[in-house]
C-alpha positions in Angstrom: 6.3 1.4 9.9 9.8 2.9 10.0 9.0 5.1 6.9 5.8 6.3 8.6 7.7 7.3 11.7 10.3 9.1 9.8 7.6 10.9 7.8 6.3 12.3 11.0 9.6 13.1 12.5 11.4 14.5 9.4 8.8 15.2 6.7 11.0 17.1 4.3 13.6 14.3 3.8 10.9 11.7 3.8 9.1 13.5 0.9 12.2 13.4 -1.2 13.3 9.8 -0.5 10.1 7.9 -1.5 9.5 10.2 -4.4 13.0 9.8 -5.8 12.9 6.0 -5.2 9.6 5.8 -7.0 10.9 7.8 -9.9 14.0 5.6 -10.1 11.9 2.4 -10.2 9.6 3.9 -12.9 12.7 4.9 -14.9 14.1 1.4 -14.8 10.8 0.0 -15.8 10.4 2.5 -18.6 7.2 4.1 -17.1 6.7 7.8 -17.4 3.8 8.8 -15.1 3.1 11.6 -12.6 2.1 9.2 -9.9 5.5 9.3 -8.3 4.3 12.4 -6.4 1.8 10.2 -4.6 4.6 8.2 -2.9 4.7 10.4 0.2 0.9 10.4 0.8 0.8 6.7 0.3 3.1 6.3 3.3 0.3 7.6 5.5 -2.5 5.6 3.8 -0.6 2.3 3.8 -0.7 1.4 7.5 -4.4 1.9 8.1 -5.3 0.1 4.9 -3.1 -2.9 5.9 -4.8 -3.0 9.4 -8.2 -2.9 7.7 -7.3 -5.6 5.3 -6.1 -8.0 8.0 -9.1 -7.3 10.2 -11.6 -8.0 7.5 -13.0 -11.5 7.3 -14.8 -11.4 3.9 -13.7 -10.0 0.6 -14.8 -9.8 -3.0 -12.5 -10.9 -5.7 -13.4 -11.4 -9.3 -17.1 -10.8 -8.6 -17.3 -13.6 -5.9 -17.5 -13.1 -2.2 -15.1 -15.1 0.0 -14.7 -15.6 3.7 -11.2 -16.0 5.1 -11.3 -18.0 8.3 -7.6 -18.7 8.8 -4.5 -19.4 6.7 -5.3 -21.7 3.7 -9.0 -21.8 4.7 -11.2 -19.8 2.4 -14.9 -20.4 1.8 -16.8 -19.2 -1.2 -20.0 -17.5 0.0 -21.8 -16.9 -3.4 
C-alpha cells in the first residue's frame, strides 16, 4: 500500500526504485529478462488483484474447483 501511495505522489522515483530492485534480484538469481520494466505497472495492479482474490469464495487449482469457506476449511466442488 505504501508503494502504491508513493507511486501516485512521486511517480518518477517510484518508477526507478521497483525497477532497479527487480533488476538486482534478477541479477542475483542469474535471470536475464526484460520483465523488470513491468515492476512499476505491477504496483498498480497488485492492490485490486489482492482485494479480488480475498473476496472470491471459489477458485480453480489444478483443474479442480474449490470453495474456501474460512481458514483451513476448503471443500472440493468437482
